[in-house]
N, C-alpha and C positions, 0 to 999 in steps of 0.2 A: 615251461613255465616259466613265470618272475615271480623273482623275491625282490622286493622293499623292506629297505632297513632306515626307521626315522631316529633321527639322534637332535641334538640341542637342545631339549627340554630343561629346564631349570628352575631353581628358584628363585625369583626378581621383585623387587618393589615397585609397586604403584609406579607410573609414568616410566619405567623403565623399557628395555629391548630385546628381544631377542629373534636368533633366526634359525628356524628352525631346516632342515637337511633330510633329501628322503631319497635315500641311493638307490638305484634300480638297476638291478644284471638279471641275466637271462635269456628269454628270447623275447626280444622288446622291438617288434618290427613297427607297427604303426598304432600311436600312442591315438586316440581319441579326444580324450579328455582328460586332465591331471585334477585332481581332488585333493584339498583338503578338509577334513572333518575332525572337529572337538568332542568330547564327551565329558559334561561336568558333571561333579559328583551327583546322584540320585537323579539325572535326566537323560533325554535321549540323545544320542549324538546326531548332530547337526553339520548342515555343510557349511563350510565359511568362504571357502574359497574354491574358484575352480579358473582352470585353462584349459582354452579349447585347441586343437588342434592349428586351426586358423590365427592363434595368437589373441583373440578376446577373451576378457577375465570377467568374472561377476563375482562378487563379495556380497556378503549378506549385511544386512543394514547396521548390524551391533559391530562390523568390523571395518565398514565403507569409512576408507581414509585415513587409516591406520595400519591397515597388512595389507601387505604383498606378494603376490603369489609370481613365480619366476620359474626358467629352467634353463640348466645347463647342457645343452645338448651332444657336448663332448664327454662331459663328465656321468653323463646318463644321471643327474641328482635334480632334484625339482629342489625348490626352498620355498619359505613364508619367513617374509620380515616380518615381524610384529613391532611395531612403537607404540609408543603411550600406552604401554599394559596398563590393565585397569583390572582388581580382583576379580571379577566378572569373566572374564577371560581365561581365569584356572580352571584347569582339565586335562585329559590326555588326548592329546594328537595325533590324528591319525593320517597318510598319506594313502589316495586311492587312487590307481590307475585303469583306467578303461581303454584295453589294447583290443585291436585287429577289427579283420573286417567282419569277421561274426562276433561280434562286441562281449568282451568279457570281463570281469571288474578282478583286482588283484588290492591286497589291503596291507598293509605295513601292519607292525607288530604295536606301536604306538611310542609317543614321548609325552612326559608327564612336563607338563605347568602350573608353577604354582605363583600365582601374584598376591604379594600380601600388601597390606593396606596401611 
């Protein structure tokens, strides 16, 4: 089992920055992908950033150039640096790990980001 705990969500003004963290614990052997999703009020959860085991990154068009996904292996922690925040970035942000040779997804509980205009 893998446990994920997100933190770092807050209320911030448009144009500001936040850094979200996702601390992992448990049976972490082989991480295939690290994802950050967000769910805006009244909308479906969407993928905003991905980091693969090979180090490749992918960002949604809406966050490209503003968000950066990273990981600290020593701390078993993943990050999402969010700059130039916009009101439309408001939502609950979730980290997800896909782990193992027989891949399984693990989700955190989410952290809320509110961007005021």
